N, C-alpha and C positions, 0 to 999 in steps of 0.2 A: 348371832351367827352360831350354828351348831357344828361341832366337829365330832364325827362318829367313827369310832374305831371298831373293827370287828373283833369278836372274842372267839378266836378259832378253837376248834376242838384239837385234841392231841393229834400230832402228825401234820398240822396245817400251820401256815404263817401268814400274817397280814402283809400285803404288798403295798397298800396305800390307805390313806384316810379319806373319808368323804365328808364334805361340808356343804351346808346350804343355809340360806338366810331366814327361812321360815321354820317354825316348829311343826313341820308336817311329818306325817308318818313316812318312814323310809322303807321301801319295799325290800324284802330280804334278798331278792336276786339282783339288787343294784350294788351290792358289795361282794367282792370276790376274794377268796383266799387261795393260797398256793400250797401244794404239798411241801413239807419241810425239806425233803431231799432234793427239791428243785430251787432252794433258796440259799443265800449266803448272808452272813451278818454284815450290817451296814455301819458306816461312820460318817460324820459330817465332812463335807468337802469345802470348797471355797465359800466365803460369805457372799450371799447374793444381795442382801439389803439388811441394814441394821439401824437401830435407834438406841436410846439409853435404856429402854425397857425390854425390847425383843430383838432377836436376830433371825434372819432367814438364811439357811444353809442348803446347798445341794447335798445329795447323798451319793456315796460311792461304796463299793465293796471294801471291807476292812482288810482282806487279804488280796493284795494286787501284785502278782508275780507273772513271769512269762508263761507259766503253765497253770496259773490259777484260773478258775472257771467262772468267777463272779462277774456279773454284768450290771452296769449302771443302767437304770431304766427311766431316768429323768425326773425322779421324785425329789421332793424337798421337804424340809421340816422347819417349823417355826418354834423357836425356843425362847423362853424368858431368859433374861441375863443370868439369873441365878440357877437355871436348870442344869442338870448334869447331862452333858451331850453324850455320855457313854451309855445312857439308858434310852435307847430309841425304840419306838413302837413298830417300826417298819423293817422289812427285809429287802435285800436285793435278790435278783434272780441268778440262777446258775445255768450256764450253757450245757445242756445235756448231750449235745452232739460235738463236744470238744474233741473227741477221738477222730473226727473228720476234719482235722485242722487244715489240711491242704486245700480243701474245697472252700474254706472261709477266707484264706489268706492269699495275697497277690503272689503270682509266680515271678520268675526273674525278669521277664519282659515287662510285666506290669510294675514291678519295683523300679526299674529303670525309667519308666514313664513318669512315676510319681516323683522321682528325684529331679528329673528335668523340669517338671511342672511346678514344684513347690520349694525346692531347696533354696537355702539362703545365699545372699551375697554378703560376705564378710567385709565390712568397711573399716579400714584401719586409720588411726589417728596419723596425721602427717608428722608427728613428733616421735612415732614409735619406730625404732630401728630394729626391734626384735620381732620378726615376722614368723609365720608358720613355714613348714617345709614338708617335703615328702620324706616318709621314713625310708632311708636308704640302707646301704650296706654298713656293716660294722666289722671291726677288727678286734678280736679278743686279745687282751694283754693280761694274762693271768686271771685274777678275779675282776680286774678293771676292764671295761669294754668301751672302746672309743667309737663314736659314730662317724662314719664317712659318708656323707650324703651326696647323692648324685654321681657316685663312682660306679664303674662297670663291675668291679669285683664285689661279690655279695656273700657274706657269711651271716647266717641267721643266728640270733641269740639263743642261748640254751633253753630248751623247752621243758615244761612241766616243773615239778618241785613246788616250792612255796617261797614266800618272801622271807628267806632266811639269811639274807646278807651275803650269800656266797658270791654273787655277781652284782654288778651295778654298771650303769652307763656313765661316762664322764666325757668332758670335752677333750679334744686332742692336746697333747703336751706342747706341740709346736705352736708358738704364739700366732703365726699367720693363719694356720689351719683353725686354731681355736676361735679367732675372730670371725673367720668365714662361716664356720658351723654355727656359732653362737647367734649370728644375725639371721639365720634361716635363708630360705630361697623362695621368694614370692612367685617367681616365674615357673617354678616346677613343683609347687606344693600340691597336695592332694588331700581330699576329704575321704574319711573311711566310715562306711555306713554299716551299722548293725541293725538288722531287721528282725522284729519280734512281735508276737501277738500280745495284746493287752486287753484287759477287761473282758475276759472270756472269748477272745478273738473277735470281738465286735469292732476293735480298732487294730490298726497296724502302727507300731512305733518305728520311726526311722531315726535312730540316734546317729548324728553326724559328728564324728570325732576328728579333731585337728591337732596336730603335734607342733609344739614350739620347742626349739632346742634350749631356750633360756627364758626364764621369768625374771624381769628386771626389778629394781628397787621400788619400794613404795614411797608415796608422798603424802604427808599429812597437811591438813589445812587448819589454821587457827584464824577465825574471822575471814579476812580477805587475804591472808598471808599463806603462801605455800611453803612447806618445810620439807626438803628432801630428807629421807630417812637412811641414807647411806646403804648399808648392805641388807637392812631389814626388808624382807619380802623376796630377796633373790633366791633362786634355786635353779639347778640344771634340770632340764626336761620338764615339760608342762603339757598335759593332755586336757583339752577343753572340749565341750560339746554343746550342741543344741539338739532337741528332740522334736521331731514333727509327729503329731498324732493325727492319723488319717482314718476316717470312717470306712469300715468294710461294707457298709450298706450302699453308699453312694460315691465313695472315692474322694470325698471333699476333705480339705484340711480343716480339722476341728480346733486345734490349739497347738501352741508351740512352747516348749520349755527352754528357758535360757539359763544355763548353769552359771553360777556365780559363787566362787570360793567353795565353801562347804555346803551350799544349798543352791537355791535358784528360784525362778519365778515362772509360773504358767501364764501365758498371754493368750486370750481368745483371738481368733482370726480377725475380727473387725478392727482390733486395736493394733494390728501389725502395720508396718510401713512397707507397702508394696511398691515395686520399682518398675519403671519403663512400661507401664500399662500391662504388666504381666502378673502372674501369681507367685513370683519369686519375691521374697521379702528381705529386708535389711536386718543384719545382725552386727552389733557394734562391740568388738573386743576392746576392753579398757586398756589404756596406755600402760605398758609394762606388765600389768597383772593378768590381763587377758580374760577376766571375767566378762561374760557376754550379756549385752543389754539390747532391748528392742528399739531404743532410740538414742539420740545424741544427748549429751549433758553430763553433769557431774553427780554421781551417786556417792553419798557419804556413809562410811561405816563408823558409827559413833553418834555424834549429835551434829546439828547444823552449825554449831559454834566451833567444835574441835573434833577431828576424826580423820580417818584415812580416805583419800580420794580414789574414786574410780572414774576416771575421765574418759568419756567415749565421744568420738568425733569422726566425721568422714574426711577423706582426702582423695587424692588420685590413686592411692594404693587400695586395691580391693581384690577379692578372690571369689569367683563364682563356683560354688561346689558342683553345679551341673556340668561344668566344663572339664573338671578333673576329679574323678572319684573312683573308689573301688568298694564293692560289697565285701566287707571283711568277715562277716558272719551272718548266717540266716539259718538257724538250727532246723527249722521245719522244712527247708528245701534240700533234698538229698543231693542235688547237683552242685550246691555251693560248698566249697571247701574253705575252711577258715584259713586266713593268711597265717603263715607259720609263726610270726612274731606275736600274734595275738595270745599265744600260750606261754609267752615269757612272763614268769611270775614275779620276777625281782624288780628292783628299783630302776627307773629311767634317769637316775641321777644320784650322786653320793649324798650322804648325810653329814652335815657339818653343824654341830650344835654350838650355840653361843647364848649368853644371857642377854635378854632384851633390856633388862635394867641397866646393864653395863653399856650397851649401845646407846640407850637413851641418855645416860650420864655424859657420854661423849658429845652428843648433840647439845645438851644443856650448857656444857662448858663453852661452846662456841656461840651461844646466843645470850642475849641480855634482856633485862626487863621482864614484862609480863609474858612475852613469847617464850622465853626460857623456862619460866615457871610453869606455863601451860603444857609444855612438852612432857613434863613429868607425868601428867595425867594420861598420857598415851599408853602407859603400861597396862592399864585396865581395859583398854579399847582394842589393842592389837590382838588379833586371833592367835590361838595357841600354835597353829601351824607355822606362824611367822617367827617362832622362837628358834628356828634352825633353818639352814639350807638343806632341805630334804627333798630329794627327787621322788616323784609319785610312782605308784604302780600303774600298769597299763589299764586300758578300758575294761578288759574282761575280769580284772580283779576288783572292780568297783561294785558296790552293793546294787547299783541300778542296772547292772548288766542283765541280771535275771529279775530284778525287782522294778518297782515303779520309781519315778523321780521323787526326790525329797522335797 
């Protein structure tokens, strides 16, 4: 098998390799090069196939942002295990007509059609009492801001600035109101959609954000034993999302990103769980933690023997995004005005710091035998963000607002 790479002159870049099985002469016009100013640097994407000796990866533009012009062209690369994936012989293309963005991207009516056609149904565990809600009115109380969901009186949070700790959201002081707000409101919740171009406007990303007033405590698993972790993992205010990537060539759903803690997973369309003979798919928020998964089951952070549980299961509690949603931002559409709270730059919950080691010691003192000993190893497994009760910033303050998913 021969693999032939072009040796472009200055100002040109190779867009692909050519291979054939016979040592026959290759005609010069069977290989094409592209002007350098119409190309972008590539990097490896998802693993397509691998063995102990070689791996096959898709390729994607190295710079992937809302206004980046790099385009994936469906190429792939075969690398030996010891090869440096940073030294790739191929380039991606650049969309030279990016200034005509509105002609490539869906208008408001088309966005609404895409949401109705493809948006997820969020299926909650029957044990989860902490559900999503609609972002409602708030009442400022000095630097502390209490959310009052579902009330007629509406006061928007302070706009602009930075995450400087000047303001934060908190649960109401009144215990009855605190419990009401903390549990959310499944009947009146709403999905908030950010629409943006990706990969040189060859795709439209629909990032569907959902707000939870409270993130519940984590649970560890040691073998077959579940161990509640007390306050570890709790925090007020929790923004979670899934992102639908839709082709701007044919309007088909290409893949979906499920956000999970500080990362997430891309899932190709054929692997989604479609519902009711429709193109709407299932999304499973995990119990208490609300990381989102494409299917039921328990995902472990750590090892199969000991780690943190992410338990996802369906019940009679669910929310169809297509039924209640708002387009909270679409920068390329002049008629879409960002919802005011999108520009609230501070925390959606207070920060309460504590030592994980101290919390683990409390658990160990209540457990005996090998289970108590094993709990000590959780210190190295629990993510750093679990070392405090720290409310998140809002969707616009996340790196994936203007960038690609992680």
